[in-house]
C-alpha positions in Angstrom: -82.6 23.4 234.0 -83.5 19.9 235.0 -84.3 17.2 232.5 -87.6 15.5 231.9 -88.1 11.8 232.8 -91.1 9.6 233.6 -93.3 10.7 236.4 -95.6 9.2 239.0 -98.5 9.4 236.5 -96.8 9.1 233.1 -94.7 6.4 231.5 -92.3 7.6 228.9 -90.1 5.5 226.8 -86.4 6.2 226.7 -86.8 7.4 223.0 -89.5 9.9 224.2 -87.5 11.1 227.1 -84.6 11.8 224.7 -86.7 13.6 222.3 -88.2 16.0 225.0 -84.9 16.7 226.5 -83.3 17.2 223.0 -85.9 19.7 221.9 -85.5 21.7 225.2 -81.7 21.8 224.6 -82.1 22.9 221.0 -84.9 25.3 221.9 -87.0 24.0 219.1 -90.6 23.0 219.0 -91.3 19.1 219.7 -93.7 17.9 217.2 -95.3 14.7 218.7 -97.2 12.4 216.3 -99.0 9.2 217.1 -102.4 7.7 217.0 -105.2 9.2 219.2 -105.0 8.2 222.8 -101.4 7.6 223.1 -100.8 10.4 225.6 -99.5 13.2 223.5 -101.5 15.9 225.2 -100.7 14.4 228.6 -97.0 14.5 227.9 -97.2 18.4 227.7 -99.1 18.4 231.0 -96.5 16.2 232.7 -93.7 18.3 231.3 -95.2 21.4 233.0 -95.6 19.6 236.2 -92.1 18.1 236.1 -90.6 21.7 235.7 -93.2 23.3 238.0 -94.3 25.8 235.5 -97.5 27.0 233.7 -99.1 25.0 230.9 -100.5 27.4 228.3 -102.8 25.2 226.0 -104.0 26.1 222.5 -106.7 23.8 221.2 -106.7 23.9 217.4 -109.8 23.5 215.5 -110.6 23.5 211.8 -111.6 27.2 211.9 -108.4 28.3 214.0 -106.2 30.9 212.3 -102.6 31.5 213.2 -103.2 35.3 214.2 -105.5 34.2 216.9 -102.5 32.8 218.7 -100.8 36.2 218.7 -103.6 38.6 219.3 -107.1 39.7 218.0 -108.3 43.3 217.6 -112.0 43.9 218.5 -113.0 46.6 216.0 -116.5 46.1 216.2 -116.5 46.7 220.1 -114.6 49.9 219.6 -116.9 51.1 217.0 -119.9 50.6 219.3 -118.1 52.3 222.2 -117.3 55.3 220.1 -120.9 55.6 219.1 -121.8 55.5 222.8 -119.2 58.1 223.7 -117.2 55.6 226.0 -113.8 56.9 226.8 -112.3 53.5 226.3 -112.0 54.2 222.6 -109.1 56.5 223.2 -106.8 53.6 224.2 -106.8 51.0 221.4 -105.1 48.6 223.9 -108.6 48.1 225.4 -109.6 46.3 222.3 -106.6 43.9 222.0 -107.1 40.4 223.1 -103.8 38.6 223.9 -103.5 35.1 222.3 -101.7 32.1 223.7 -98.3 33.0 222.1 -98.4 36.5 223.5 -99.1 35.0 226.9 -96.4 32.5 226.7 -93.9 35.2 225.5 -94.4 37.5 228.4 -94.7 34.9 231.1 -92.3 35.4 234.0 -91.3 31.9 234.2 -90.5 29.8 231.2 -93.9 28.0 230.4 -94.9 25.0 228.3 -96.7 26.0 225.3 -99.0 23.2 223.9 -100.3 23.6 220.4 -102.7 20.7 220.4 -103.7 18.8 217.2 -102.2 21.2 214.7 -103.2 18.9 211.7 -106.9 20.0 212.3 -106.2 23.5 210.9 -105.9 24.2 207.3 -102.6 23.6 205.5 -101.4 27.3 205.8 -101.7 27.4 209.5 -98.3 25.9 210.3 -96.5 28.1 207.8 -98.1 31.2 209.2 -96.6 30.5 212.7 -93.1 30.0 211.3 -91.8 33.4 211.8 -93.2 33.8 215.3 -92.1 30.4 216.5 -88.6 31.0 215.0 -87.9 34.5 216.2 -90.2 34.5 219.3 -91.4 37.9 218.5 -94.0 39.8 216.5 -95.5 43.2 215.8 -98.7 44.6 217.1 -99.9 46.9 214.3 -102.7 48.6 216.3 -100.3 49.7 219.1 -97.0 49.8 217.2 -95.3 47.7 219.8 -93.0 44.6 219.5 -93.8 41.6 221.7 -90.6 39.7 222.3 -90.4 36.6 224.4 -88.5 36.9 227.8 -87.3 33.3 227.4 -88.2 30.7 224.8 -91.2 28.7 226.0 -91.0 24.8 225.8 -93.2 24.3 222.8 -95.0 21.0 222.4 -97.0 20.5 219.1 -99.2 17.5 218.8 -100.5 15.9 215.5 -102.8 12.9 214.9 -101.2 12.5 211.6 -104.4 13.2 209.7 -102.6 15.4 207.2 -99.1 16.1 206.1 -97.3 19.2 207.5 -95.4 21.5 205.4 -91.6 20.8 205.0 -90.5 24.3 206.0 -92.4 23.9 209.2 -91.0 20.4 209.9 -87.5 21.6 209.4 -87.9 23.9 212.5 -89.2 21.1 214.8 -87.7 18.2 216.6 -89.7 15.2 215.7 -90.9 12.1 217.6 -93.5 9.5 216.8 -95.0 7.8 219.7 -95.3 4.2 218.8 -98.1 2.1 220.4 -96.7 0.7 223.7 -95.4 -3.0 224.0 -96.8 -5.2 226.5 -94.3 -4.3 229.2 -95.0 -0.7 228.9 -98.7 -1.2 228.9 -98.3 -3.1 232.2 -96.4 -0.2 233.6 -99.1 2.3 232.4 -101.8 0.2 233.9 -100.0 -0.2 237.2 -99.4 3.7 237.4 -103.2 4.3 237.2 -104.4 1.3 239.1 -101.6 0.5 241.6 -103.6 -2.3 243.5 -104.8 -4.1 240.4 -104.1 -7.9 240.6 -101.4 -9.3 238.3 -103.6 -11.9 236.8 -106.2 -9.1 235.9 -103.6 -7.0 234.1 -102.4 -9.9 232.1 -106.0 -10.9 231.0 -107.2 -7.4 230.3 -104.2 -6.6 228.2 -104.3 -9.9 226.4 -107.9 -9.4 225.6 -107.3 -5.7 224.6 -104.5 -6.7 222.2 -106.7 -9.4 220.5 -109.3 -6.7 219.8 -106.6 -4.4 218.4 -105.1 -7.0 216.3 -108.4 -8.2 214.7 -108.0 -8.2 211.0 -110.5 -5.6 209.5 -111.1 -3.5 212.5 -111.5 0.2 211.6 -110.8 2.0 214.8 -108.3 0.3 217.0 -108.8 1.0 220.7 -106.2 3.2 222.3 -104.3 3.2 225.6 -106.7 5.6 227.0 -109.7 3.4 226.1 -107.8 0.4 227.8 -107.7 2.5 231.1 -111.4 3.4 230.6 -112.2 -0.2 230.1 -110.3 -1.3 233.2 -112.0 1.3 235.3 -115.3 -0.4 234.4 -113.9 -3.8 234.9 -112.7 -2.9 238.3 -116.1 -1.2 239.1 -118.0 -4.4 238.1 -115.7 -6.8 239.8 -115.1 -8.8 236.6 -112.7 -11.6 237.2 -109.7 -12.2 234.9 -111.2 -15.5 233.6 -114.2 -13.6 232.3 -111.9 -11.6 230.1 -110.2 -14.5 228.3 -112.9 -17.0 228.0 -114.7 -17.2 224.7 -117.6 -19.1 223.4 -119.2 -19.3 220.0 -122.1 -17.1 220.9 -120.1 -14.1 222.0 -116.5 -13.4 221.3 -116.8 -9.8 222.3 -115.0 -8.8 225.6 -117.5 -7.7 228.4 -118.1 -3.9 228.4 -116.9 -3.8 224.8 -118.4 -0.4 224.3 -115.3 1.2 226.0 -113.1 -0.4 223.3 -115.3 -0.5 220.1 -116.5 2.9 219.0 -118.4 2.3 215.8 -121.0 -0.1 214.5 -118.8 -1.5 211.8 -116.4 -2.9 214.3 -119.2 -4.4 216.4 -120.6 -5.9 213.3 -117.1 -7.3 212.5 -117.0 -9.2 215.7 -120.5 -10.4 215.4 -119.7 -12.0 212.0 -116.6 -13.5 213.3 -118.8 -15.1 215.9 -121.3 -16.2 213.4 -118.7 -17.8 211.2 -117.1 -19.6 214.3 -120.6 -21.1 215.0 -120.9 -22.3 211.5 -117.5 -24.0 211.5 -118.4 -25.8 214.7 
């Protein structure tokens, strides 16, 4: 099987490329952590494109239970059909809804299985998946059948690091933390998404963006995805590079700052900084 590398739409560091290929070689789930907006979910999509295979995505919520990834038995519908005399009730399989793990196990071609934002679920969720992810098989009690993977899917698990995951689960994963990109990598990411953008605008936008991120006291630092959204607005409004770097005492906020600052506390912080700057002058 060919190895993963950066694509036309995704810039991956050497460390991330090594992590992806190591997890595939070891046939272990790749646990990807990092702050929101650093491309964790996009990584799984690009792996699927690189290997020309199907992406099976499981978006985890606070109410998600591990068994839902295997299958769900709709006993209520079966009871209702039995009361109506429906012949469907004679085959319990009619009331089994396959989950994402089931679909990934029976896929003809080795798929990419994305378990997205696993830290949103309760603490027992990862442990409840240990057996199935380890053995790549499970038992369907209602039908009495074993479902065993034809080949191990490429499993990508993302986490925003909102809560610690159990040690037993971590032992079964290959781990990688996506650090926030350095300036050089940010430039490459911007050029991938906006190939015709002028160099001076790239430099000015990244400089202004990083000054916002590095502001002492900011609660929610803008992410890479928010930088790209901001640049889309800048290009649409034909804002010049000099308008991104010039500051005055009345307003130190960058233009269209609503794409970067996502809560009132951070906006107020910049307003206070501007007020203090005016007082000093």
